[in-house]
C-alpha positions in Angstrom: -51.5 -20.0 59.6 -49.8 -18.0 56.9 -50.6 -14.5 55.8 -49.9 -13.1 52.3 -49.4 -9.4 52.0 -49.2 -7.8 48.6 -47.4 -4.6 48.0 -47.2 -2.2 45.1 -43.4 -2.3 45.2 -41.5 -1.6 42.0 -37.9 -0.4 42.4 -36.3 1.9 39.8 -36.1 5.4 38.5 -39.2 7.3 39.6 -40.3 8.2 36.0 -39.8 4.7 34.8 -41.8 3.3 37.8 -44.6 5.7 37.2 -44.8 4.7 33.5 -44.5 1.0 34.3 -47.3 0.9 37.0 -49.8 2.0 34.4 -48.4 0.1 31.4 -50.9 -2.3 30.0 -48.3 -5.2 30.0 -47.6 -4.6 33.7 -51.4 -4.5 34.5 -52.0 -7.7 32.5 -49.0 -9.4 34.2 -50.1 -8.5 37.7 -53.8 -9.5 37.1 -52.9 -12.8 35.5 -50.4 -13.7 38.2 -52.9 -12.9 40.9 -55.6 -15.0 39.2 -53.2 -17.9 38.6 -52.2 -17.8 42.3 -55.9 -18.2 43.3 -56.0 -21.4 41.2 -53.1 -23.0 43.0 -53.2 -25.0 46.2 -50.6 -24.5 49.0 -47.9 -26.6 47.3 -48.3 -24.6 44.0 -50.0 -27.3 42.0 -53.3 -27.0 40.1 -55.1 -30.2 41.1 -58.5 -29.2 39.7 -58.5 -30.2 36.0 -61.3 -27.8 35.3 -58.8 -25.0 36.0 -56.1 -26.2 33.6 -57.4 -24.4 30.5 -57.7 -21.1 32.3 -54.3 -21.6 33.8 -52.8 -22.1 30.4 -54.4 -18.9 29.2 -53.0 -17.0 32.3 -49.5 -18.4 31.7 -49.7 -17.3 28.1 -50.7 -13.8 29.3 -47.9 -13.8 31.9 -45.3 -14.9 29.3 -46.4 -12.3 26.7 -46.4 -9.6 29.3 -42.9 -10.4 30.5 -41.7 -10.3 26.9 -43.4 -6.9 26.4 -41.7 -5.6 29.5 -38.2 -7.0 29.0 -36.9 -3.8 27.4 -37.7 -2.0 30.7 -35.5 -4.5 32.6 -32.4 -5.0 30.3 -30.3 -6.3 33.3 -32.7 -9.3 33.5 -33.0 -10.0 29.7 -31.3 -13.5 30.0 -33.7 -14.4 32.8 -36.7 -13.2 30.8 -35.7 -15.1 27.7 -35.3 -18.4 29.7 
């Protein structure tokens, strides 16, 4: 049996972290990722076709949120652009 533990862990300068945690893009990213995870089965797939439309919406939200946050993480800009 596996157990998933979530943490509110963001590493960085304290003032940046404080701003990031409440940033709308961060909140949207976190909420969309958590909801998407609930649609997935253990192997990461989405076998229920009824969930596919919602999954696409969530991925769009995740992608947009990452783009919005990329200035906060300039050291990862190439990764975010990929």
